[in-house]
C-alpha positions as CSV (number, residue, x, y, z in Angstrom):
1,M,15.3,-29.1,-82.5
2,A,16.2,-26.3,-84.9
3,D,18.3,-24.4,-82.8
4,V,20.8,-27.0,-81.8
5,M,24.5,-25.3,-81.8
6,L,26.2,-28.3,-80.6
7,Q,25.4,-31.9,-80.0
8,M,27.8,-33.8,-77.4
9,G,26.5,-37.2,-77.2
10,D,23.0,-36.9,-75.5
11,F,23.4,-33.4,-74.3
12,A,22.6,-30.9,-76.7
13,F,23.8,-27.1,-76.6
14,S,21.4,-24.4,-78.1
15,V,20.0,-21.0,-78.2
16,S,17.1,-21.6,-75.9
17,S,19.2,-23.6,-73.4
18,A,22.5,-24.2,-72.6
19,Q,24.5,-22.0,-75.0
20,Y,28.4,-21.4,-75.1
21,Q,29.6,-17.9,-75.7
22,K,33.1,-19.0,-76.8
23,L,34.7,-22.3,-78.4
24,T,38.5,-22.7,-78.2
25,R,40.0,-25.7,-79.9
26,K,43.7,-26.2,-79.6
27,R,45.7,-28.9,-81.8
28,Q,49.3,-29.4,-80.0
29,Y,52.5,-30.8,-81.9
30,R,54.9,-33.3,-80.7
31,W,58.8,-32.6,-81.7
32,G,61.5,-34.7,-80.0
33,K,65.0,-33.7,-79.4
34,R,68.1,-35.9,-80.4
35,E,71.2,-35.2,-78.9
36,R,74.3,-35.0,-81.3
37,L,77.8,-34.8,-80.0
38,L,79.4,-31.3,-80.1
39,L,76.4,-30.1,-82.2
40,R,73.3,-28.5,-81.2
41,S,69.9,-31.0,-80.8
42,R,68.6,-31.7,-83.6
43,Q,64.7,-31.9,-84.0
44,Q,62.2,-34.7,-85.2
45,F,58.3,-34.2,-85.6
46,L,56.7,-36.9,-83.9
47,G,53.1,-36.4,-84.8
48,T,50.0,-34.4,-83.3
49,E,48.4,-35.0,-80.2
50,A,44.4,-35.2,-79.9
51,D,42.6,-31.7,-80.2
52,A,41.1,-30.3,-77.4
53,I,37.7,-28.1,-77.3
54,T,37.1,-25.8,-74.4
55,L,33.7,-24.4,-74.2
56,D,32.4,-21.4,-72.1
57,G,29.0,-20.3,-71.3
58,V,26.6,-18.7,-68.9
59,L,23.2,-19.9,-67.7
60,Y,20.7,-17.9,-66.5
61,P,18.1,-20.0,-64.7
62,K,15.4,-17.4,-64.0
63,T,15.1,-17.3,-67.9
64,T,15.9,-20.8,-69.0
65,K,13.8,-22.4,-66.0
66,D,16.6,-25.4,-65.7
67,L,18.9,-26.0,-63.0
68,G,19.9,-29.2,-64.1
69,Q,21.6,-28.8,-67.3
70,I,25.3,-28.6,-65.6
71,S,24.5,-31.9,-64.2
72,Q,23.4,-33.2,-67.4
73,M,26.8,-32.0,-68.7
74,R,28.4,-33.9,-65.9
75,L,26.5,-37.1,-66.4
76,Q,27.9,-37.4,-70.2
77,G,31.1,-37.4,-68.5
78,E,30.2,-40.1,-66.0
79,K,29.4,-42.4,-68.3
80,G,33.1,-43.2,-69.1
81,E,32.5,-43.7,-72.7
82,P,33.4,-41.7,-76.1
83,F,30.6,-39.6,-77.4
84,L,29.6,-38.3,-80.8
85,L,30.2,-34.6,-81.6
86,V,28.3,-32.7,-83.9
87,S,27.9,-29.3,-85.2
88,G,24.1,-28.1,-85.7
89,N,21.4,-30.8,-85.6
90,Q,21.9,-34.6,-86.1
91,K,20.3,-34.5,-89.7
92,T,21.8,-31.7,-91.3
93,G,25.1,-31.2,-88.8
94,H,28.7,-31.7,-89.2
95,F,29.8,-35.0,-87.6
96,H,33.6,-34.4,-85.9
97,G,34.0,-37.9,-84.9
98,Y,34.1,-39.1,-80.9
99,W,35.1,-37.2,-78.4
100,I,35.6,-37.6,-74.3
101,L,34.5,-35.2,-71.7
102,E,37.7,-34.4,-69.2
103,S,36.3,-31.6,-67.1
104,V,33.2,-29.7,-66.3
105,M,33.7,-26.4,-64.1
106,E,31.0,-24.3,-62.7
107,T,30.8,-21.1,-61.0
108,N,27.5,-19.6,-59.4
109,Q,26.9,-15.8,-58.6
110,H,24.5,-13.6,-57.6
111,F,21.9,-15.9,-55.2
112,L,18.2,-15.4,-54.7
113,R,17.0,-16.0,-50.9
114,D,16.7,-19.5,-51.2
115,G,20.2,-20.0,-53.0
116,T,19.3,-20.2,-56.4
117,P,22.2,-18.5,-58.4
118,L,21.0,-16.2,-60.9
119,K,24.0,-16.7,-63.3
120,M,25.5,-20.1,-63.9
121,E,29.1,-19.9,-65.6
122,F,30.4,-23.5,-67.0
123,T,33.7,-24.1,-68.6
124,L,34.0,-27.7,-70.5
125,T,37.0,-29.3,-71.9
126,I,36.6,-32.1,-74.1
127,S,39.1,-33.9,-76.3
128,E,39.3,-35.9,-79.5
129,Y,39.0,-39.7,-78.8
130,I,42.0,-41.8,-80.6
131,D,41.3,-45.0,-81.4
132,D,44.0,-47.0,-83.5
């Protein structure tokens, strides 16, 4: 599969099938406050939280001929185990370590008479798996 954008465990995002249009990565930094008598609180750096990535995408089932792609994303989460995240294909791509699927949100729009959506939007949230 030469057109793989991102491999999430068994699920691949690619230009010819499930394609995301937006990737947002977030890292939070933890700071604690230490109260002091008659002085302003002092702050202390406590470390970082696990990175989180949000993928926003659109599927057009009439052109991809596959209504099961979002269900396949959900199946990845229902395994209940961390997965390897690779950008590009697994032979030449970049390995990002292990991640977990936190949520899958789906919005269907513009329906045919039989209820088939012409447009399916999805938002996936994954976070870095920390196993010290």
